[in-house]
C-alpha positions as CSV (number, residue, x, y, z in Angstrom):
1,M,-153.9,71.6,147.8
2,T,-157.3,71.5,148.5
3,Y,-159.5,74.9,149.2
4,G,-162.8,75.1,150.6
5,D,-162.4,71.9,152.5
6,P,-163.7,72.6,156.4
7,A,-162.5,69.1,157.2
8,R,-159.0,70.2,156.6
9,G,-159.5,73.8,158.0
10,A,-159.0,75.2,154.8
11,T,-162.1,77.2,153.4
12,T,-160.5,79.8,151.4
13,K,-157.0,80.1,149.3
14,A,-155.3,82.2,152.2
15,D,-156.5,79.5,154.7
16,G,-155.0,76.6,152.4
17,A,-152.0,78.7,151.7
18,Y,-151.3,79.5,155.3
19,L,-151.9,75.8,156.3
20,E,-149.6,74.4,153.8
21,M,-146.9,76.7,154.6
22,R,-147.2,76.4,158.2
23,N,-146.9,72.5,157.6
24,Q,-144.1,72.8,155.6
25,I,-142.2,75.3,157.9
26,L,-143.1,72.5,160.8
27,Q,-141.6,69.7,158.8
28,G,-138.5,71.6,158.0
29,K,-139.5,72.0,154.5
30,L,-139.1,75.5,154.7
31,K,-135.6,75.8,156.7
32,P,-135.0,78.0,159.7
33,G,-133.6,81.3,158.4
34,S,-134.5,80.9,154.8
35,R,-136.3,83.8,152.5
36,V,-139.7,83.3,151.4
37,D,-139.5,84.0,147.7
38,Y,-143.2,85.2,147.0
39,V,-143.1,84.3,143.4
40,Q,-141.8,81.0,143.4
41,L,-144.2,80.3,146.4
42,S,-147.1,81.6,144.6
43,G,-146.4,79.2,141.7
44,A,-145.9,76.2,143.8
45,L,-149.0,76.9,145.8
46,G,-150.9,78.1,143.2
47,V,-152.2,81.1,144.8
48,S,-152.0,85.0,143.8
49,I,-149.8,87.2,146.0
50,T,-152.9,88.5,147.9
51,P,-153.7,85.3,149.6
52,L,-150.1,84.3,150.2
53,R,-149.5,87.8,151.9
54,E,-152.4,87.2,154.1
55,A,-151.0,83.7,154.8
56,L,-147.9,85.5,155.8
57,R,-149.4,87.7,157.9
58,R,-150.7,84.6,159.8
59,L,-147.7,83.0,159.9
60,E,-145.9,86.2,161.3
61,A,-148.8,86.4,164.1
62,D,-147.7,82.6,164.8
63,H,-144.0,83.6,165.3
64,L,-143.0,81.3,162.4
65,V,-141.8,84.0,160.1
66,V,-140.1,87.5,160.5
67,R,-139.4,90.4,158.4
68,N,-135.3,91.5,158.7
69,A,-134.1,94.3,158.6
70,H,-134.3,94.5,154.8
71,R,-138.1,93.6,154.8
72,D,-137.5,90.4,153.7
73,V,-139.7,87.8,155.2
74,V,-137.9,84.9,156.5
75,V,-138.6,81.6,158.5
76,A,-137.9,82.2,162.0
77,A,-134.9,80.6,163.6
78,L,-135.1,78.1,166.4
79,T,-133.4,79.5,169.7
80,R,-132.5,78.3,173.2
81,E,-134.0,81.6,174.5
82,E,-137.3,81.4,173.2
83,A,-137.6,77.4,173.7
84,A,-137.0,78.0,177.4
85,E,-139.1,80.5,177.8
86,L,-141.9,78.8,176.0
87,V,-141.2,75.7,178.3
88,T,-141.3,78.0,181.4
89,V,-144.7,79.5,180.7
90,R,-146.2,76.1,179.3
91,R,-145.2,73.8,182.5
92,E,-146.5,76.5,184.7
93,L,-150.1,76.7,182.6
94,D,-150.4,72.9,182.2
95,L,-149.6,72.5,186.4
96,L,-152.3,75.1,186.9
97,A,-154.9,73.4,184.5
98,A,-154.3,70.1,186.1
99,R,-155.1,71.7,189.5
100,L,-158.1,73.5,188.2
101,A,-159.4,70.6,186.2
102,A,-159.6,68.5,189.2
103,G,-162.4,70.4,190.7
104,Q,-163.9,71.5,187.3
105,I,-164.1,69.1,184.8
106,S,-167.5,67.2,183.9
107,P,-168.0,63.5,183.8
108,E,-169.0,64.1,180.1
109,E,-165.5,65.8,179.7
110,L,-163.8,62.9,181.4
111,G,-165.7,60.3,179.2
112,K,-164.3,62.0,176.1
113,A,-161.0,62.4,177.2
114,R,-160.6,58.3,178.4
115,E,-162.6,57.2,174.8
116,L,-159.8,58.9,173.4
117,I,-156.8,57.9,175.1
118,A,-158.4,54.5,174.8
119,R,-159.0,54.5,171.1
120,Q,-155.7,56.4,170.3
121,D,-157.7,57.5,167.0
122,E,-155.4,59.9,165.1
123,E,-158.3,61.1,162.7
124,E,-160.6,61.8,166.0
125,A,-157.9,63.8,167.4
126,L,-157.5,65.9,164.2
127,R,-161.4,66.8,164.1
128,Y,-161.5,67.7,167.5
129,L,-158.3,70.3,167.1
130,R,-159.7,71.4,163.9
131,D,-162.8,72.0,165.3
132,A,-161.6,73.9,168.4
133,G,-160.0,76.3,165.2
134,L,-156.6,75.3,165.9
135,P,-154.1,75.0,163.1
136,V,-152.6,71.4,163.0
137,A,-149.5,69.7,161.5
138,V,-150.6,66.7,159.8
139,G,-148.1,64.3,160.5
140,G,-146.4,66.4,163.1
141,M,-146.5,66.0,166.6
142,L,-148.8,63.4,168.2
143,N,-152.1,64.8,167.9
144,V,-153.9,62.4,170.1
145,N,-151.5,64.1,172.8
146,R,-152.3,67.3,171.8
147,A,-156.2,66.7,171.9
148,F,-155.9,65.0,175.2
149,H,-154.2,67.7,177.2
150,R,-156.4,70.0,175.4
151,M,-159.3,68.2,176.9
152,V,-157.7,68.5,180.3
153,Y,-157.0,72.2,180.3
154,C,-160.6,73.1,178.7
155,G,-161.7,71.0,181.7
156,S,-160.2,73.8,184.0
157,H,-163.5,75.8,182.5
158,N,-161.1,78.9,183.0
159,Q,-161.2,80.8,179.6
160,V,-158.2,82.8,180.2
161,L,-156.3,79.9,180.6
162,I,-157.8,78.2,177.7
163,Q,-156.9,81.1,175.6
164,Y,-153.2,81.5,176.8
165,R,-152.7,77.8,176.5
166,D,-154.1,77.3,173.1
167,A,-151.7,80.1,171.7
168,I,-148.4,78.4,173.7
169,S,-149.4,75.0,171.9
170,T,-149.4,76.7,168.5
171,R,-146.4,78.5,169.1
172,T,-144.4,75.5,170.6
173,E,-145.4,72.8,168.1
174,R,-142.2,73.6,166.0
175,Y,-140.2,72.8,168.9
176,V,-142.0,70.0,170.0
177,I,-141.7,68.0,166.4
178,V,-137.9,68.9,166.5
179,A,-137.5,67.6,169.8
180,R,-139.6,64.4,169.2
181,Q,-137.2,63.8,166.0
182,I,-134.2,63.9,168.3
183,N,-135.7,62.0,171.1
184,N,-138.7,59.9,170.3
185,V,-141.4,58.7,173.0
186,S,-143.3,55.6,172.9
187,P,-147.3,55.9,172.6
188,A,-147.4,53.7,175.8
189,A,-145.4,56.1,177.6
190,Y,-147.8,58.6,176.9
191,R,-150.7,56.3,177.4
192,L,-149.5,55.5,180.7
193,L,-149.3,59.1,182.4
194,H,-152.8,60.1,180.5
195,E,-154.3,57.3,182.3
196,K,-152.6,58.3,185.6
197,L,-153.7,62.1,185.2
198,L,-157.1,60.7,184.3
199,A,-157.3,58.6,187.4
200,A,-156.5,61.7,189.5
201,L,-159.0,63.7,188.0
202,E,-161.6,61.4,188.4
203,A,-160.8,61.2,191.8
204,R,-161.1,64.7,192.0
205,D,-157.3,65.0,193.6
206,A,-155.8,68.2,192.6
207,E,-152.5,67.5,194.3
208,A,-152.1,64.1,192.5
209,A,-153.1,65.8,189.1
210,T,-150.4,68.3,189.6
211,D,-148.1,65.7,190.6
212,V,-148.6,63.4,187.4
213,M,-148.7,66.6,185.2
214,R,-145.2,67.2,186.8
215,A,-144.2,63.9,186.0
216,H,-145.2,64.3,182.3
217,Y,-142.2,66.9,181.9
218,R,-139.9,65.1,183.6
219,E,-140.5,61.7,182.4
220,L,-141.4,62.5,178.8
221,D,-138.6,64.9,178.3
222,L,-141.1,67.8,177.5
223,D,-138.5,70.4,178.2
224,F,-137.8,70.6,174.4
225,A,-135.4,73.5,175.1
226,N,-133.0,70.9,176.5
227,V,-133.9,68.3,174.2
228,I,-132.9,70.4,171.4
229,F,-130.1,72.4,172.6
230,G,-128.6,70.5,175.2
231,P,-128.8,71.2,179.1
232,A,-128.1,74.9,179.7
233,R,-124.7,76.3,181.4
234,R,-124.8,77.5,184.4
235,V,-123.5,81.0,185.3
236,D,-121.1,81.4,188.3
237,R,-122.5,85.0,189.4
238,G,-119.7,85.0,192.0
239,R,-117.2,84.8,189.3
240,R,-115.8,87.7,187.0
């Protein structure tokens, strides 16, 4: 592990431990429900207990680890309930972002988004996300896709929306990685819808931008709750 490397997002030992553990959780190397062994992890990561505890506090804030009734730290489980709630909130924020961005995104912002889509440069996407202060899973979800959508919701110029959408993006990353392992989507499918969304934003057409964003969820299987856990059963409230 490399510490003191801002290009990787790690400037301290606690930063490095946090990013490494986060990546291991997102990649499934630290399994859901497994207990965190402080001594083993401290040795594996090459850090003392103090930065490890700071890293765990940050992972707890990310909802990636939890403390059980015995005060042990365990890797958080993946649940249908959480996944469904995250999808619902993320979808509504994305639809709102597309509508607002159609009226607010600048020509310069559109140009950067179009350049990213044209080049499909993973390293450029990683730099953009790290510069925004977001933790990134290397080799995890498609970072070009994540960076592009951040450019769109930042184009809303609504700071509250951006703050909440950044938080949702970080919290949903593990679910998205698992969903893409189950149901892979081709880069060409992403790119086609991204180009359609850019065209709608360039035309300042809020309705079309919202429709394209809605198509993202429908055509790219972005409802990761259903992809991972299968369609939810309907409850017949008329029967007892």
